[in-house]
SEMAR-8658 format. One record per atom (N, C-alpha, C, O): residue number from 1; residue in three letters; atom name; y, z, x. Coordinates in pm, whole numbers, always signed. Each point is the difference from the previous one (the first is absolute). Example, Ala and Ser with C-alpha at 12.3 -4.5 7.8 and 13.67 -1.06 7.14 Angstrom:
2
<r pos="1" code="ALA" site="N" v="-569" w="+780" u="+1319"/>
<r pos="1" code="ALA" site="CA" v="+119" w="+0" u="-89"/>
<r pos="1" code="ALA" site="C" v="+120" w="+0" u="+90"/>
<r pos="1" code="ALA" site="O" v="-2" w="+66" u="+104"/>
<r pos="2" code="SER" site="N" v="+107" w="-138" u="-139"/>
<r pos="2" code="SER" site="CA" v="+119" w="+6" u="+82"/>
<r pos="2" code="SER" site="C" v="+109" w="+73" u="-77"/>
<r pos="2" code="SER" site="O" v="+111" w="+17" u="+51"/>
//
This chain:
95
<r pos="1" code="MET" site="N" v="-5382" w="+10661" u="+11688"/>
<r pos="1" code="MET" site="CA" v="-5" w="+29" u="-192"/>
<r pos="1" code="MET" site="C" v="-101" w="-35" u="-2"/>
<r pos="1" code="MET" site="O" v="-72" w="-28" u="+96"/>
<r pos="2" code="ASN" site="N" v="+46" w="+24" u="-215"/>
<r pos="2" code="ASN" site="CA" v="-185" w="-28" u="-62"/>
<r pos="2" code="ASN" site="C" v="+89" w="-176" u="-110"/>
<r pos="2" code="ASN" site="O" v="+98" w="-15" u="-74"/>
<r pos="3" code="ILE" site="N" v="-214" w="-80" u="+132"/>
<r pos="3" code="ILE" site="CA" v="-10" w="-35" u="-155"/>
<r pos="3" code="ILE" site="C" v="-123" w="-1" u="-84"/>
<r pos="3" code="ILE" site="O" v="-113" w="+27" u="+40"/>
<r pos="4" code="THR" site="N" v="+144" w="-57" u="-145"/>
<r pos="4" code="THR" site="CA" v="-129" w="-22" u="-84"/>
<r pos="4" code="THR" site="C" v="-139" w="-86" u="+13"/>
<r pos="4" code="THR" site="O" v="+11" w="-110" u="+55"/>
<r pos="5" code="LYS" site="N" v="-156" w="+153" u="-106"/>
<r pos="5" code="LYS" site="CA" v="-61" w="-169" u="+28"/>
<r pos="5" code="LYS" site="C" v="+65" w="-84" u="-140"/>
<r pos="5" code="LYS" site="O" v="+1" w="-119" u="-30"/>
<r pos="6" code="ASP" site="N" v="+64" w="+268" u="-55"/>
<r pos="6" code="ASP" site="CA" v="+34" w="-111" u="-110"/>
<r pos="6" code="ASP" site="C" v="+64" w="-96" u="-6"/>
<r pos="6" code="ASP" site="O" v="-26" w="-113" u="-39"/>
<r pos="7" code="GLU" site="N" v="+170" w="+186" u="+103"/>
<r pos="7" code="GLU" site="CA" v="+96" w="-126" u="+76"/>
<r pos="7" code="GLU" site="C" v="-32" w="-149" u="+112"/>
<r pos="7" code="GLU" site="O" v="+75" w="-97" u="+6"/>
<r pos="8" code="VAL" site="N" v="-215" w="+115" u="+81"/>
<r pos="8" code="VAL" site="CA" v="-45" w="-80" u="+22"/>
<r pos="8" code="VAL" site="C" v="-37" w="-72" u="-57"/>
<r pos="8" code="VAL" site="O" v="+45" w="-115" u="-1"/>
<r pos="9" code="ALA" site="N" v="-152" w="+159" u="-77"/>
<r pos="9" code="ALA" site="CA" v="-41" w="-169" u="-157"/>
<r pos="9" code="ALA" site="C" v="+105" w="-37" u="-51"/>
<r pos="9" code="ALA" site="O" v="+14" w="-121" u="-17"/>
<r pos="10" code="TYR" site="N" v="+77" w="+199" u="-16"/>
<r pos="10" code="TYR" site="CA" v="+94" w="-83" u="-90"/>
<r pos="10" code="TYR" site="C" v="+106" w="-78" u="+59"/>
<r pos="10" code="TYR" site="O" v="+75" w="-82" u="-54"/>
<r pos="11" code="VAL" site="N" v="-85" w="+131" u="+207"/>
<r pos="11" code="VAL" site="CA" v="+85" w="-138" u="+79"/>
<r pos="11" code="VAL" site="C" v="-95" w="-189" u="+21"/>
<r pos="11" code="VAL" site="O" v="+17" w="-118" u="-30"/>
<r pos="12" code="ALA" site="N" v="-118" w="+213" u="+103"/>
<r pos="12" code="ALA" site="CA" v="-147" w="-51" u="+24"/>
<r pos="12" code="ALA" site="C" v="+5" w="-133" u="-182"/>
<r pos="12" code="ALA" site="O" v="-13" w="-123" u="-1"/>
<r pos="13" code="THR" site="N" v="+27" w="+178" u="-66"/>
<r pos="13" code="THR" site="CA" v="-22" w="-65" u="-124"/>
<r pos="13" code="THR" site="C" v="+129" w="-120" u="-42"/>
<r pos="13" code="THR" site="O" v="-8" w="-116" u="-41"/>
<r pos="14" code="LEU" site="N" v="+132" w="+208" u="+77"/>
<r pos="14" code="LEU" site="CA" v="+64" w="-108" u="+64"/>
<r pos="14" code="LEU" site="C" v="+5" w="-97" u="+80"/>
<r pos="14" code="LEU" site="O" v="+69" w="-98" u="-29"/>
<r pos="15" code="ALA" site="N" v="-141" w="+106" u="+150"/>
<r pos="15" code="ALA" site="CA" v="-28" w="-70" u="+40"/>
<r pos="15" code="ALA" site="C" v="-99" w="-125" u="-50"/>
<r pos="15" code="ALA" site="O" v="+24" w="-118" u="+25"/>
<r pos="16" code="ARG" site="N" v="-136" w="+165" u="-99"/>
<r pos="16" code="ARG" site="CA" v="-109" w="-44" u="-23"/>
<r pos="16" code="ARG" site="C" v="-103" w="-37" u="+83"/>
<r pos="16" code="ARG" site="O" v="-70" w="-99" u="+22"/>
<r pos="17" code="LEU" site="N" v="+90" w="+261" u="+35"/>
<r pos="17" code="LEU" site="CA" v="-128" w="-21" u="+143"/>
<r pos="17" code="LEU" site="C" v="-101" w="+156" u="-87"/>
<r pos="17" code="LEU" site="O" v="-1" w="+106" u="-63"/>
<r pos="18" code="GLU" site="N" v="-74" w="-226" u="+138"/>
<r pos="18" code="GLU" site="CA" v="-131" w="+146" u="-65"/>
<r pos="18" code="GLU" site="C" v="-31" w="+98" u="+109"/>
<r pos="18" code="GLU" site="O" v="+14" w="-25" u="+119"/>
<r pos="19" code="LEU" site="N" v="-45" w="+106" u="-155"/>
<r pos="19" code="LEU" site="CA" v="+43" w="+129" u="+117"/>
<r pos="19" code="LEU" site="C" v="-158" w="+99" u="-64"/>
<r pos="19" code="LEU" site="O" v="-26" w="+62" u="-103"/>
<r pos="20" code="SER" site="N" v="-50" w="-94" u="+233"/>
<r pos="20" code="SER" site="CA" v="-148" w="+195" u="-74"/>
<r pos="20" code="SER" site="C" v="+115" w="+65" u="+21"/>
<r pos="20" code="SER" site="O" v="+116" w="-39" u="+14"/>
<r pos="21" code="GLU" site="N" v="-180" w="+171" u="-15"/>
<r pos="21" code="GLU" site="CA" v="+33" w="+121" u="-48"/>
<r pos="21" code="GLU" site="C" v="-24" w="+13" u="+157"/>
<r pos="21" code="GLU" site="O" v="+81" w="+71" u="+60"/>
<r pos="22" code="LYS" site="N" v="-157" w="-117" u="-3"/>
<r pos="22" code="LYS" site="CA" v="+72" w="+56" u="+180"/>
<r pos="22" code="LYS" site="C" v="+76" w="-49" u="+65"/>
<r pos="22" code="LYS" site="O" v="+53" w="+49" u="+100"/>
<r pos="23" code="ALA" site="N" v="-32" w="-176" u="-156"/>
<r pos="23" code="ALA" site="CA" v="+134" w="-79" u="-6"/>
<r pos="23" code="ALA" site="C" v="+116" w="+85" u="+7"/>
<r pos="23" code="ALA" site="O" v="+68" w="+21" u="+100"/>
<r pos="24" code="ILE" site="N" v="-49" w="+33" u="-234"/>
<r pos="24" code="ILE" site="CA" v="+132" w="+65" u="-91"/>
<r pos="24" code="ILE" site="C" v="-4" w="+114" u="+80"/>
<r pos="24" code="ILE" site="O" v="+112" w="+14" u="+49"/>
<r pos="25" code="ASP" site="N" v="-209" w="+97" u="-3"/>
<r pos="25" code="ASP" site="CA" v="+41" w="+96" u="+147"/>
<r pos="25" code="ASP" site="C" v="+43" w="+11" u="+56"/>
<r pos="25" code="ASP" site="O" v="+96" w="+72" u="+26"/>
<r pos="26" code="THR" site="N" v="-198" w="-204" u="+57"/>
<r pos="26" code="THR" site="CA" v="+94" w="+1" u="+156"/>
<r pos="26" code="THR" site="C" v="+152" w="-90" u="-2"/>
<r pos="26" code="THR" site="O" v="+75" w="-6" u="+98"/>
<r pos="27" code="PHE" site="N" v="-58" w="-33" u="-175"/>
<r pos="27" code="PHE" site="CA" v="+145" w="-88" u="-88"/>
<r pos="27" code="PHE" site="C" v="+104" w="+118" u="+27"/>
<r pos="27" code="PHE" site="O" v="+107" w="-4" u="+61"/>
<r pos="28" code="SER" site="N" v="-187" w="+136" u="-140"/>
<r pos="28" code="SER" site="CA" v="+74" w="+74" u="-89"/>
<r pos="28" code="SER" site="C" v="+81" w="+143" u="+169"/>
<r pos="28" code="SER" site="O" v="+105" w="+55" u="+32"/>
<r pos="29" code="GLU" site="N" v="-308" w="-73" u="+36"/>
<r pos="29" code="GLU" site="CA" v="+125" w="+104" u="+84"/>
<r pos="29" code="GLU" site="C" v="+47" w="-56" u="+56"/>
<r pos="29" code="GLU" site="O" v="+54" w="+92" u="+63"/>
<r pos="30" code="GLN" site="N" v="+1" w="-213" u="+0"/>
<r pos="30" code="GLN" site="CA" v="+22" w="-92" u="+128"/>
<r pos="30" code="GLN" site="C" v="+188" w="+2" u="-47"/>
<r pos="30" code="GLN" site="O" v="+99" w="+26" u="+68"/>
<r pos="31" code="ILE" site="N" v="-117" w="-73" u="-235"/>
<r pos="31" code="ILE" site="CA" v="+169" w="-19" u="-34"/>
<r pos="31" code="ILE" site="C" v="+82" w="+154" u="+44"/>
<r pos="31" code="ILE" site="O" v="+104" w="+23" u="+62"/>
<r pos="32" code="GLY" site="N" v="-231" w="+82" u="-144"/>
<r pos="32" code="GLY" site="CA" v="+103" w="+112" u="+18"/>
<r pos="32" code="GLY" site="C" v="-28" w="+57" u="+183"/>
<r pos="32" code="GLY" site="O" v="+67" w="+96" u="+39"/>
<r pos="33" code="ASP" site="N" v="-156" w="-156" u="+45"/>
<r pos="33" code="ASP" site="CA" v="+95" w="+26" u="+148"/>
<r pos="33" code="ASP" site="C" v="+115" w="-70" u="+19"/>
<r pos="33" code="ASP" site="O" v="+102" w="+49" u="+49"/>
<r pos="34" code="ILE" site="N" v="-119" w="-189" u="-95"/>
<r pos="34" code="ILE" site="CA" v="+102" w="-68" u="+48"/>
<r pos="34" code="ILE" site="C" v="+112" w="+61" u="-134"/>
<r pos="34" code="ILE" site="O" v="-61" w="-91" u="-56"/>
<r pos="35" code="LEU" site="N" v="+123" w="+129" u="-9"/>
<r pos="35" code="LEU" site="CA" v="+92" w="+71" u="-40"/>
<r pos="35" code="LEU" site="C" v="+59" w="+116" u="+46"/>
<r pos="35" code="LEU" site="O" v="+118" w="+17" u="+31"/>
<r pos="36" code="ALA" site="N" v="-224" w="+71" u="-28"/>
<r pos="36" code="ALA" site="CA" v="-11" w="+92" u="+113"/>
<r pos="36" code="ALA" site="C" v="+88" w="+1" u="+63"/>
<r pos="36" code="ALA" site="O" v="+88" w="+83" u="-23"/>
<r pos="37" code="TYR" site="N" v="-73" w="-186" u="+144"/>
<r pos="37" code="TYR" site="CA" v="+7" w="-35" u="+101"/>
<r pos="37" code="TYR" site="C" v="+187" w="-131" u="+8"/>
<r pos="37" code="TYR" site="O" v="+93" w="-17" u="+78"/>
<r pos="38" code="VAL" site="N" v="-135" w="-36" u="-205"/>
<r pos="38" code="VAL" site="CA" v="+191" w="+5" u="-18"/>
<r pos="38" code="VAL" site="C" v="+84" w="+58" u="-62"/>
<r pos="38" code="VAL" site="O" v="+119" w="-31" u="-5"/>
<r pos="39" code="ASP" site="N" v="-193" w="+157" u="-73"/>
<r pos="39" code="ASP" site="CA" v="+89" w="+141" u="+6"/>
<r pos="39" code="ASP" site="C" v="+11" w="+88" u="+128"/>
<r pos="39" code="ASP" site="O" v="+87" w="+77" u="+41"/>
<r pos="40" code="LYS" site="N" v="-168" w="-105" u="-10"/>
<r pos="40" code="LYS" site="CA" v="+44" w="+59" u="+189"/>
<r pos="40" code="LYS" site="C" v="+85" w="-56" u="+32"/>
<r pos="40" code="LYS" site="O" v="+101" w="+70" u="+3"/>
<r pos="41" code="LEU" site="N" v="-82" w="-194" u="+32"/>
<r pos="41" code="LEU" site="CA" v="+137" w="-86" u="+65"/>
<r pos="41" code="LEU" site="C" v="+136" w="+73" u="-61"/>
<r pos="41" code="LEU" site="O" v="+107" w="+19" u="+57"/>
<r pos="42" code="ASN" site="N" v="-142" w="+9" u="-173"/>
<r pos="42" code="ASN" site="CA" v="+135" w="+37" u="-101"/>
<r pos="42" code="ASN" site="C" v="+54" w="+133" u="+70"/>
<r pos="42" code="ASN" site="O" v="+69" w="+54" u="-87"/>
<r pos="43" code="GLU" site="N" v="-66" w="+21" u="+195"/>
<r pos="43" code="GLU" site="CA" v="-33" w="+123" u="+49"/>
<r pos="43" code="GLU" site="C" v="+94" w="-33" u="+138"/>
<r pos="43" code="GLU" site="O" v="+71" w="+93" u="+39"/>
<r pos="44" code="VAL" site="N" v="-66" w="-217" u="+36"/>
<r pos="44" code="VAL" site="CA" v="+26" w="-53" u="+78"/>
<r pos="44" code="VAL" site="C" v="+129" w="+20" u="+9"/>
<r pos="44" code="VAL" site="O" v="+42" w="-17" u="-114"/>
<r pos="45" code="ASN" site="N" v="+64" w="+48" u="+199"/>
<r pos="45" code="ASN" site="CA" v="+186" w="+37" u="+37"/>
<r pos="45" code="ASN" site="C" v="-35" w="-134" u="+43"/>
<r pos="45" code="ASN" site="O" v="-84" w="-38" u="+82"/>
<r pos="46" code="THR" site="N" v="+219" w="-65" u="-202"/>
<r pos="46" code="THR" site="CA" v="+18" w="-93" u="+61"/>
<r pos="46" code="THR" site="C" v="+165" w="-66" u="-50"/>
<r pos="46" code="THR" site="O" v="+42" w="-110" u="-35"/>
<r pos="47" code="ASP" site="N" v="+33" w="+287" u="+60"/>
<r pos="47" code="ASP" site="CA" v="+92" w="-25" u="+65"/>
<r pos="47" code="ASP" site="C" v="+74" w="+1" u="+83"/>
<r pos="47" code="ASP" site="O" v="+3" w="+96" u="+78"/>
<r pos="48" code="GLY" site="N" v="+112" w="-237" u="-61"/>
<r pos="48" code="GLY" site="CA" v="+55" w="-78" u="+43"/>
<r pos="48" code="GLY" site="C" v="-114" w="-153" u="+55"/>
<r pos="48" code="GLY" site="O" v="+28" w="-83" u="+86"/>
<r pos="49" code="VAL" site="N" v="-118" w="+86" u="-146"/>
<r pos="49" code="VAL" site="CA" v="-64" w="-144" u="+39"/>
<r pos="49" code="VAL" site="C" v="-6" w="-98" u="-106"/>
<r pos="49" code="VAL" site="O" v="-54" w="+14" u="-110"/>
<r pos="50" code="PRO" site="N" v="+136" w="-147" u="+169"/>
<r pos="50" code="PRO" site="CA" v="+20" w="-92" u="-114"/>
<r pos="50" code="PRO" site="C" v="-108" w="-38" u="-60"/>
<r pos="50" code="PRO" site="O" v="-107" w="-5" u="+61"/>
<r pos="51" code="PRO" site="N" v="+117" w="-29" u="-197"/>
<r pos="51" code="PRO" site="CA" v="-128" w="-71" u="-57"/>
<r pos="51" code="PRO" site="C" v="+34" w="-138" u="+99"/>
<r pos="51" code="PRO" site="O" v="+94" w="-33" u="+73"/>
<r pos="52" code="THR" site="N" v="-215" w="-23" u="-112"/>
<r pos="52" code="THR" site="CA" v="-65" w="-174" u="+65"/>
<r pos="52" code="THR" site="C" v="-109" w="-36" u="-110"/>
<r pos="52" code="THR" site="O" v="-93" w="+73" u="-37"/>
<r pos="53" code="SER" site="N" v="+116" w="-170" u="+2"/>
<r pos="53" code="SER" site="CA" v="-114" w="-129" u="+0"/>
<r pos="53" code="SER" site="C" v="-125" w="-5" u="+59"/>
<r pos="53" code="SER" site="O" v="-98" w="-33" u="-67"/>
<r pos="54" code="HIS" site="N" v="+89" w="+66" u="+208"/>
<r pos="54" code="HIS" site="CA" v="-93" w="-16" u="+55"/>
<r pos="54" code="HIS" site="C" v="-81" w="+86" u="+149"/>
<r pos="54" code="HIS" site="O" v="+36" w="+116" u="+18"/>
<r pos="55" code="ALA" site="N" v="-72" w="-137" u="+16"/>
<r pos="55" code="ALA" site="CA" v="-26" w="+160" u="+66"/>
<r pos="55" code="ALA" site="C" v="+72" w="-121" u="+149"/>
<r pos="55" code="ALA" site="O" v="+80" w="+42" u="+84"/>
<r pos="56" code="ILE" site="N" v="-111" w="-122" u="-87"/>
<r pos="56" code="ILE" site="CA" v="+108" w="-127" u="+122"/>
<r pos="56" code="ILE" site="C" v="+87" w="-100" u="-43"/>
<r pos="56" code="ILE" site="O" v="+54" w="+0" u="-111"/>
<r pos="57" code="SER" site="N" v="-47" w="-37" u="+149"/>
<r pos="57" code="SER" site="CA" v="+113" w="-74" u="+30"/>
<r pos="57" code="SER" site="C" v="-51" w="-200" u="-25"/>
<r pos="57" code="SER" site="O" v="-90" w="-50" u="+68"/>
<r pos="58" code="LEU" site="N" v="+152" w="-12" u="-150"/>
<r pos="58" code="LEU" site="CA" v="-93" w="-116" u="-70"/>
<r pos="58" code="LEU" site="C" v="+156" w="-136" u="+62"/>
<r pos="58" code="LEU" site="O" v="+123" w="-4" u="-12"/>
<r pos="59" code="SER" site="N" v="-216" w="-71" u="+67"/>
<r pos="59" code="SER" site="CA" v="+109" w="-135" u="-44"/>
<r pos="59" code="SER" site="C" v="-67" w="-166" u="-36"/>
<r pos="59" code="SER" site="O" v="-106" w="-50" u="+39"/>
<r pos="60" code="ASN" site="N" v="+189" w="+4" u="-107"/>
<r pos="60" code="ASN" site="CA" v="-19" w="-93" u="-45"/>
<r pos="60" code="ASN" site="C" v="-75" w="-98" u="+38"/>
<r pos="60" code="ASN" site="O" v="+39" w="-68" u="+95"/>
<r pos="61" code="ALA" site="N" v="-156" w="+39" u="-154"/>
<r pos="61" code="ALA" site="CA" v="-152" w="-60" u="+130"/>
<r pos="61" code="ALA" site="C" v="+42" w="-185" u="-84"/>
<r pos="61" code="ALA" site="O" v="-63" w="-100" u="+35"/>
<r pos="62" code="PHE" site="N" v="+153" w="+96" u="-120"/>
<r pos="62" code="PHE" site="CA" v="-25" w="-114" u="-41"/>
<r pos="62" code="PHE" site="C" v="+89" w="-89" u="+36"/>
<r pos="62" code="PHE" site="O" v="+116" w="+38" u="+17"/>
<r pos="63" code="ARG" site="N" v="-159" w="-213" u="+7"/>
<r pos="63" code="ARG" site="CA" v="+107" w="-128" u="+92"/>
<r pos="63" code="ARG" site="C" v="+191" w="+36" u="-135"/>
<r pos="63" code="ARG" site="O" v="+49" w="+55" u="-98"/>
<r pos="64" code="GLU" site="N" v="-36" w="-126" u="+190"/>
<r pos="64" code="GLU" site="CA" v="+156" w="-12" u="-70"/>
<r pos="64" code="GLU" site="C" v="-38" w="-102" u="-106"/>
<r pos="64" code="GLU" site="O" v="-84" w="-78" u="+44"/>
<r pos="65" code="ASP" site="N" v="+117" w="+56" u="-160"/>
<r pos="65" code="ASP" site="CA" v="-5" w="-128" u="-117"/>
<r pos="65" code="ASP" site="C" v="+100" w="-81" u="+33"/>
<r pos="65" code="ASP" site="O" v="+121" w="+22" u="-4"/>
<r pos="66" code="LYS" site="N" v="-177" w="-115" u="+36"/>
<r pos="66" code="LYS" site="CA" v="+59" w="-142" u="+35"/>
<r pos="66" code="LYS" site="C" v="-29" w="-112" u="-143"/>
<r pos="66" code="LYS" site="O" v="-117" w="-15" u="-35"/>
<r pos="67" code="PRO" site="N" v="+182" w="-29" u="-10"/>
<r pos="67" code="PRO" site="CA" v="-23" w="-141" u="-85"/>
<r pos="67" code="PRO" site="C" v="-119" w="-138" u="+74"/>
<r pos="67" code="PRO" site="O" v="+24" w="-51" u="+109"/>
<r pos="68" code="VAL" site="N" v="-152" w="+12" u="-199"/>
<r pos="68" code="VAL" site="CA" v="-64" w="-76" u="+114"/>
<r pos="68" code="VAL" site="C" v="-33" w="-85" u="-131"/>
<r pos="68" code="VAL" site="O" v="+10" w="+52" u="-111"/>
<r pos="69" code="GLU" site="N" v="-56" w="-210" u="+132"/>
<r pos="69" code="GLU" site="CA" v="-39" w="-101" u="-65"/>
<r pos="69" code="GLU" site="C" v="-83" w="+98" u="-71"/>
<r pos="69" code="GLU" site="O" v="-77" w="+82" u="+51"/>
<r pos="70" code="HIS" site="N" v="+117" w="-114" u="-252"/>
<r pos="70" code="HIS" site="CA" v="-220" w="+16" u="-30"/>
<r pos="70" code="HIS" site="C" v="-92" w="-129" u="+19"/>
<r pos="70" code="HIS" site="O" v="-2" w="-123" u="+11"/>
<r pos="71" code="LEU" site="N" v="-88" w="+266" u="-16"/>
<r pos="71" code="LEU" site="CA" v="-144" w="-120" u="-27"/>
<r pos="71" code="LEU" site="C" v="+27" w="-125" u="-81"/>
<r pos="71" code="LEU" site="O" v="+96" w="-13" u="-76"/>
<r pos="72" code="ASP" site="N" v="-210" w="-98" u="+105"/>
<r pos="72" code="ASP" site="CA" v="+66" w="-65" u="-88"/>
<r pos="72" code="ASP" site="C" v="-129" w="-10" u="-194"/>
<r pos="72" code="ASP" site="O" v="-121" w="+9" u="+19"/>
<r pos="73" code="ARG" site="N" v="+152" w="-20" u="-111"/>
<r pos="73" code="ARG" site="CA" v="-88" w="+57" u="+4"/>
<r pos="73" code="ARG" site="C" v="-130" w="-72" u="-27"/>
<r pos="73" code="ARG" site="O" v="-80" w="+68" u="-63"/>
<r pos="74" code="ASP" site="N" v="+28" w="-223" u="+104"/>
<r pos="74" code="ASP" site="CA" v="-80" w="-90" u="-44"/>
<r pos="74" code="ASP" site="C" v="-72" w="+115" u="+116"/>
<r pos="74" code="ASP" site="O" v="-114" w="+34" u="-32"/>
<r pos="75" code="LYS" site="N" v="+169" w="+29" u="+161"/>
<r pos="75" code="LYS" site="CA" v="-77" w="+100" u="+60"/>
<r pos="75" code="LYS" site="C" v="-82" w="+104" u="-75"/>
<r pos="75" code="LYS" site="O" v="-116" w="+5" u="-41"/>
<r pos="76" code="ALA" site="N" v="+252" w="+98" u="+37"/>
<r pos="76" code="ALA" site="CA" v="-107" w="+114" u="-58"/>
<r pos="76" code="ALA" site="C" v="-6" w="-99" u="-88"/>
<r pos="76" code="ALA" site="O" v="+85" w="-86" u="+24"/>
<r pos="77" code="LEU" site="N" v="-129" w="+72" u="-87"/>
<r pos="77" code="LEU" site="CA" v="-131" w="-31" u="-139"/>
<r pos="77" code="LEU" site="C" v="-102" w="-48" u="+62"/>
<r pos="77" code="LEU" site="O" v="-111" w="+37" u="-39"/>
<r pos="78" code="GLN" site="N" v="+118" w="-144" u="+164"/>
<r pos="78" code="GLN" site="CA" v="-116" w="-65" u="+39"/>
<r pos="78" code="GLN" site="C" v="-159" w="+143" u="+33"/>
<r pos="78" code="GLN" site="O" v="-105" w="-46" u="-46"/>
<r pos="79" code="ASN" site="N" v="+88" w="+158" u="+96"/>
<r pos="79" code="ASN" site="CA" v="-105" w="+44" u="-44"/>
<r pos="79" code="ASN" site="C" v="-3" w="+143" u="-149"/>
<r pos="79" code="ASN" site="O" v="-43" w="+114" u="+18"/>
<r pos="80" code="ALA" site="N" v="+83" w="-150" u="-109"/>
<r pos="80" code="ALA" site="CA" v="+6" w="+71" u="-91"/>
<r pos="80" code="ALA" site="C" v="-120" w="-84" u="-73"/>
<r pos="80" code="ALA" site="O" v="-24" w="-119" u="-18"/>
<r pos="81" code="PRO" site="N" v="-55" w="+271" u="-23"/>
<r pos="81" code="PRO" site="CA" v="-109" w="-83" u="-53"/>
<r pos="81" code="PRO" site="C" v="+39" w="-63" u="-152"/>
<r pos="81" code="PRO" site="O" v="-41" w="-110" u="-37"/>
<r pos="82" code="GLU" site="N" v="+116" w="+185" u="-35"/>
<r pos="82" code="GLU" site="CA" v="+24" w="-83" u="-158"/>
<r pos="82" code="GLU" site="C" v="+155" w="-87" u="+78"/>
<r pos="82" code="GLU" site="O" v="+65" w="+32" u="+100"/>
<r pos="83" code="LYS" site="N" v="-49" w="-136" u="-184"/>
<r pos="83" code="LYS" site="CA" v="+160" w="+52" u="+1"/>
<r pos="83" code="LYS" site="C" v="+52" w="-111" u="-75"/>
<r pos="83" code="LYS" site="O" v="-41" w="-94" u="+68"/>
<r pos="84" code="GLU" site="N" v="+134" w="+22" u="-208"/>
<r pos="84" code="GLU" site="CA" v="+59" w="-57" u="-96"/>
<r pos="84" code="GLU" site="C" v="+152" w="-19" u="-11"/>
<r pos="84" code="GLU" site="O" v="+88" w="+86" u="-4"/>
<r pos="85" code="ASP" site="N" v="-77" w="-216" u="+1"/>
<r pos="85" code="ASP" site="CA" v="+105" w="-59" u="+11"/>
<r pos="85" code="ASP" site="C" v="+146" w="+78" u="+128"/>
<r pos="85" code="ASP" site="O" v="+121" w="+20" u="-4"/>
<r pos="86" code="GLY" site="N" v="-209" w="-4" u="+77"/>
<r pos="86" code="GLY" site="CA" v="+118" w="+43" u="+198"/>
<r pos="86" code="GLY" site="C" v="-42" w="+172" u="-31"/>
<r pos="86" code="GLY" site="O" v="+15" w="+79" u="+94"/>
<r pos="87" code="ASP" site="N" v="-88" w="-7" u="-276"/>
<r pos="87" code="ASP" site="CA" v="+19" w="+153" u="+42"/>
<r pos="87" code="ASP" site="C" v="-119" w="+82" u="+32"/>
<r pos="87" code="ASP" site="O" v="-101" w="-36" u="-61"/>
<r pos="88" code="PHE" site="N" v="+84" w="+156" u="+154"/>
<r pos="88" code="PHE" site="CA" v="-99" w="+57" u="+39"/>
<r pos="88" code="PHE" site="C" v="-80" w="+40" u="-165"/>
<r pos="88" code="PHE" site="O" v="+63" w="+39" u="-98"/>
<r pos="89" code="MET" site="N" v="-247" w="-64" u="+105"/>
<r pos="89" code="MET" site="CA" v="-3" w="+27" u="-157"/>
<r pos="89" code="MET" site="C" v="-101" w="+160" u="+74"/>
<r pos="89" code="MET" site="O" v="-64" w="-1" u="+105"/>
<r pos="90" code="VAL" site="N" v="+83" w="+150" u="-223"/>
<r pos="90" code="VAL" site="CA" v="+2" w="+56" u="+27"/>
<r pos="90" code="VAL" site="C" v="-72" w="+62" u="-141"/>
<r pos="90" code="VAL" site="O" v="+47" w="-41" u="-106"/>
<r pos="91" code="PRO" site="N" v="-181" w="+157" u="+101"/>
<r pos="91" code="PRO" site="CA" v="-14" w="+6" u="-58"/>
<r pos="91" code="PRO" site="C" v="+77" w="+168" u="-144"/>
<r pos="91" code="PRO" site="O" v="+46" w="+114" u="+9"/>
<r pos="92" code="LYS" site="N" v="-74" w="-193" u="-90"/>
<r pos="92" code="LYS" site="CA" v="+71" w="+94" u="-117"/>
<r pos="92" code="LYS" site="C" v="-11" w="+176" u="+41"/>
<r pos="92" code="LYS" site="O" v="-93" w="+55" u="+58"/>
<r pos="93" code="VAL" site="N" v="+228" w="+12" u="-114"/>
<r pos="93" code="VAL" site="CA" v="-32" w="+126" u="+83"/>
<r pos="93" code="VAL" site="C" v="+15" w="+136" u="-77"/>
<r pos="93" code="VAL" site="O" v="-28" w="+120" u="+9"/>
<r pos="94" code="VAL" site="N" v="+112" w="-249" u="-119"/>
<r pos="94" code="VAL" site="CA" v="+30" w="+164" u="-121"/>
<r pos="94" code="VAL" site="C" v="-34" w="-102" u="-147"/>
<r pos="94" code="VAL" site="O" v="+11" w="-119" u="-29"/>
<r pos="95" code="GLY" site="N" v="-54" w="+239" u="-35"/>
<r pos="95" code="GLY" site="CA" v="-44" w="-84" u="-141"/>
<r pos="95" code="GLY" site="C" v="+107" w="-37" u="-95"/>
<r pos="95" code="GLY" site="O" v="-28" w="-62" u="-103"/>
//
């Protein structure tokens, strides 16, 4: 399967990446190879193979959720670089 240099350049523009012509050539070839390999996987007979979401079985690694005492407000704020009226002060991030 082929992917054109124009397609690579277009995706790079969407991702706001500046790529040289050499990089575009390289990525075009590499992505084409990857797509060809994925297409080849479609030829594998998977009859009787149950669908899976992971190649290996997973178990939950999280701790049990137990209620605990919350952190005292003054203690939580003691190392805050800026605080006001018992709250953290942070820079405004939306206009």
